[in-house]
N, C-alpha and C positions, 0 to 999 in steps of 0.2 A: 699644767704639762703640757709638753710640745706636742703639737698637731701629728699624726703620722704622717709618713711621706705620700705623696701621691702616687698613685700606680701610672706608669708609663706603658703605652702600647706603640708597637711599629704598625701606622697602618698604612704605609706607603714604600714603595721598594722601587728604585729606578736603578737597574744595573746595565752595563754595557762593556764585552770585554770581548776577546778572541772566540769566546764560546758562543755569542749572538747578543741579541737585545732583549732584556726582559725575565723576569721571575720563570716563565715556563721553557722558555730556551734554554736558559742555564741549566735547569732540572735535567731537561732531559738529555742534554750531552754529559753532563756530569755522572746520570745513570747509565750511559754507552761506555763511559771511561774512555772515550777520545780525547786528549789534551789539544789544545789549539796551536802547539809550538810548529814554527816556521824554522828551519835549519839552513836557508838557502839565501834568501833575500836579503840578509846582512852577515853571510858568513865570513869568517867561522863563528860568529855569535848567535846564540839561538834567541830568539825572540819570539813573544805571542801578539801577531798583530790585531789591531780592532777588525771584528768581523765586518762587513759590508752593511752601513746605516744609510737611511733616506733621511739627511739631517733636515731636510723641509718640510717634515712633519711636527719635529719640536722646537726647528728655529725658522718660521715661514718668510722671513725678509732676509733674500740674499745679499743685502748691504750688511745687516749684522753678520751672517755668516764670513762674509769677506774681512771683517776687521777684527774677526779671533783667529787666533791660530788654533792649532788642533787641541793642544788640551781643553782650550775654553769650547770650542764645540763639544768635544765630548763630555765637559762636564754640566754645559747646558742643557743639552739632550738628556742626559740622564736624570738632571733635576725636574724635568718636563715630566720624563717618565714616572716620576715618584709623585710628582702632585696630580698626575691622570691617575695613578695606581689608588692614592688618597682619596681620589674624588672632590679635590679641591680646586682644579686647574681652572682657572677663571673667574673664581670666588671673590671677588675683590675684597669682601669682608675679613673673609679669613686669611686672606694672604698680607692685608695690610697691618695684622698682627702677628702674621708667624715670623718667628726668630731664624735666622738663617746663619749656619756656622761651617765654614768650608774650611779643608785643608788644602792647601795648594803648596806647589814649589815655587822656585824664583822664576816662571817663566820660560821659554823659549830661546833660544839665540838664532840669529839670522845668518843661516851659513852660509848665504850667498854675500852677505855683507863681510863676515868674516875672512872668506876666502880673497876677497880684492882687497882687503888691508893686508892679509899675508901675502900677498903676491906683490902689492905697490909699497910696503915698507922698506925692503931691501934698495929700492932704487929711489925712494925720495930723497930729496936734496936735504930737507928739514923732515925727518921721520915725526917728530913733537907736532908739527903744524899738519902735516900730510893726517896723521891720525885723528887730530882734532876735525880737520875738515869733512873727513869721510863719515866720523861719527854722527856730526853737525848734518850732512845732507843726506846718508843713506839710510837712514833710521827712522822708522814712522815716529809722530808724536807719542805714541803711548810705548815705544821700546828707548831702553837703555840701555846696552847690552843685552839686558832681557827683559820681559815684561813685568809689570808689575804685578805682585801676586793676588792683589785685590780685585783685578779686574775680572776674575771669574764669577765673584759674587757680585759685583757690578753689571755682568752680561746677564745672569739670571735674573736679577731685578726689574732690568731694563726689558728683559725678553718674556719673564712668565708673571712680572708685576709682585713679585715676593718684596714688600716695602717695610717691614717691621726692623726690627734690630738686626745688625749685620757684625760680624768679626771674622777675622781670617786667620789661622793659624799657620805658620811655616815648622820645619822641623822634621821632614821628612815621616817616617812610621809613625812618630810619636804624635803628630799633627793630627793624623787621622783618628788615633785614640782619643786626644784631647777634644776633638769634635762633637764625636758622640758624648763624651763624659759630661762636656760641659752642657749640652742639650738635654741629657736625663737628670743631670743636676738640678738644671731651673727649673725644670716641669717638677721633678718632686718636693722642690722647695715652695712652689707656686708663685715662681716670677715667670712662667710662660706657661701657656696653654699647648702651643704646637710649635715646633720646630723641624726646620730643613737642615740635615746634616751629611756631611760627604765631602767628596773630593774628586779629582781627575788627573790622570796622567799619559802622557803621549812616552809610551817605551819605542816608538820608531824613531829613532833621534842619532843619528852619527857622534853628535858631539857628547851624549852622554854614553854611548858604548864607550867611545875614548876615554872619557874620566873615570868608568868602573873598571877598564881595561887597566889603567894607569893604576889603580886601587888593588887590582887583582882579584875583582869581585865578581867579572863577568862570565859566565857559564859558555863555553865554547866547544867547538869540534862534535860533540854529541850531546843530544839531549837525553836527560834521565830523570826519573821522579827526585822530587825533592830529597827524601832519605837515602835514595841510592847515589848522591853525587860525592861521597868519600871524603877523605882528609882535605883536599884542595878544596872542594864544594864551589859555589858561585850561585847566580843568580841569573835567570833569565828574564829580561825585562818584559814587561807586559804592558798594552795599552788598556787601562782601565778607567770606568767612569761609575761611581757608586754614590747615591743618596738616598737616605732614608726621611720618611716622615714620622716622627717621633711625636705622641701626641698622650696629654693625659687622659686616663679613662672617660672622666666624667664629662668632658669636651667631647670625644670621640663618641661616647653613647648618643648626646644630646644630638648631634646632628645623622647619628644613624651608621656610623662608620664600624666596620669589622677589623678585628686586629689579626693579622698574620702574626703573631707573637707579642709577647710580654718581655720587655728589657728591664732586666731587675738591678743590674749593677756592673758598672764599670769602673776600674781601679787602676791605677797607673804608676808608674816609678821610674827610676832613671839611674840602672846600677853601673858601677864605676869602669865596668867591662875588665877588671883583673880576675884570673882566674878563679872558675867557681861562683862569680858573683851574679851570674844569669839566672842559673838553678836556682840561688838561694833569694834571690829577689822574686822569682816566679812563684816559689814556694810561699814567702811571706803575703804575696797577693792573694795566693790562692785562698790560705787561710780567711782572709777575709770575707769570702763566698762560701767556704767549706761547710758551715751549717745549714746551706741552704740547698745544698745537692741531694739527691738521692740517687744512691750506689746503684748501676746495674742500669740505670736509664739516661746515663749521662755519654753524650760525645763531646769530644774534642775537634774544634776546626782551627788548626794551626796555620797562622801567617806566615811561618819559617820560610825564610829568604833561600837558603841553600848556603849561605855565606859564613864563613868559619871566623871564631870559634863559637858564635852565638849559636848557629844551628846544632852543634853537638850538645851545647849544654841545655837547650830548649829538650832536645831528645831525652836527654838523662833525667830531666826534669818528668816528661811526660812517661818514659818507661816506669816511673814511680807510681803511677795511675791505674794499677791492671784491671779496674772496673770500667774504665772509659775507653771508648772505640774511638781513635783518634784519625783524622784526616786533614791531610796539608793540601790545601786548594792550591797551592802555588805549583803543584804538580800539573794542573788542569788550564791556568790562565795565567800562569807567570807571575813576578811579582811587579806591583806596581807603586810602590813607597805609601804616597799620602793615602790613597784611596783603598788600601788594602784590608783595612780593618774595617771600616764601614761596609765593605764588598763583603766580608766573612761575617758580619753581623747579619745583613741581607740574607746570605746563603743559610745561614743557623736558622733565621726566621721561616723561609724557604722549606728548609727540612722537616721542621717541627710542623708545619703545615699539613705535609705530607704524611707525617708520623714515620719517616722512613729515613734511611742513608743509603749515601751512593756507596758504590763499591770500595776496597781499597784500591792503591793505584799503586803501591810500592811490592817491591820483591823482598824487603829487609827483613818484614816480620812484625814491625811498629803497627802496621795499620792491618785491623783485623774484622772481620765481619760481626756486627752486633747482634748480640741474643736478646736483651732485654726491649722493651719498649721506649722509642724515644722519647723524652720528657723534657730534656733540657740539653741545652749545647752551651759548654764554655769555650771561648773564640778568643785565643792567644794572639798578641802582636809583640813581636821582639825584632826591634831594629836591627838593620845588619848593622850599624855602630853604633847606636843609643837608643834609649826609650823601651820600655815592657809596659803592657796593659793585657789585662783580662777583663772579658765581659760574660755575662751570665745572662742566656736568651732561654725563656721557658715557654712551654705552651700556653696559650691564653685560654680561660675560662674552664 
């Protein structure tokens, strides 16, 4: 007979966003219902900028900070918060065995280099030679058009000493789902005792806003909560960093660690995105965890982007869950692609720790107050283009 899967606890949380730094700051801002949207800095686009951080507290060497772009600093900072939260910061024995699973994009472009090339190309006698010369001389050794995606994991290893196995997933929102899913799977299977999983995103980038504008995905002109963005929809980019320490219960108890919550399940899929497939896929994923749910005690933390048609289809799926209190976290802190799912898992654990739910933020009627006691949170992750996932987070003990 196969051994039962080991129970996995969330023992460390490190999150940063427009709402602030750490679990307490996020909970306070969510309870106040004040989103961190900025309508002026990148007008006409709506962006949720990173709250001010003292990077020295988690990345003490200025040289380390200088060689990182913003997304790496955000992620390395959030990872340090998670290690502190779990009580393993500086513990060489545990850090040497800790698995690290990072969800990352393709890195950040150097806008100054891009601008120089675009200005010079029309006047170059040999455009191809000019392009090669500029790329070879203007970009740092760690760059070629964009940074390597695994540099975040490398910097976390260097700065914080996490030196167990390491893997980096790319693939926008789906990468964040898989980072948490693989961490949980390894712990349940007995292949890992403790893992650091998460990602980071810098939403304050003109190049990204340009790309998403070309695709018709960028929210602009006026802020609105996710469910109130209408048929055209769109997402407001957010600067986010989110890392979780996910740990086997027996390992945590042996060192006297307390859980924020229990991570019970993470399931994922990839719908074709033909009409109706997102709702159908989400329903299929829900069936895998539905036997574990306690009706009347469940909330849903949705990672809905606001982009269409995925958000409308997710809403149709959620509307069929009358017993669940729904919250779209993107209304509060924007959309950060790769780290969105890990961050929402973290917020679910925080809410379960408070045995409470923050107030609704929309006027559409989908989000309602919760009547029963909060015991479980289902986290959804539906990519703006591809990838779906669900997680079940429960009160521990």
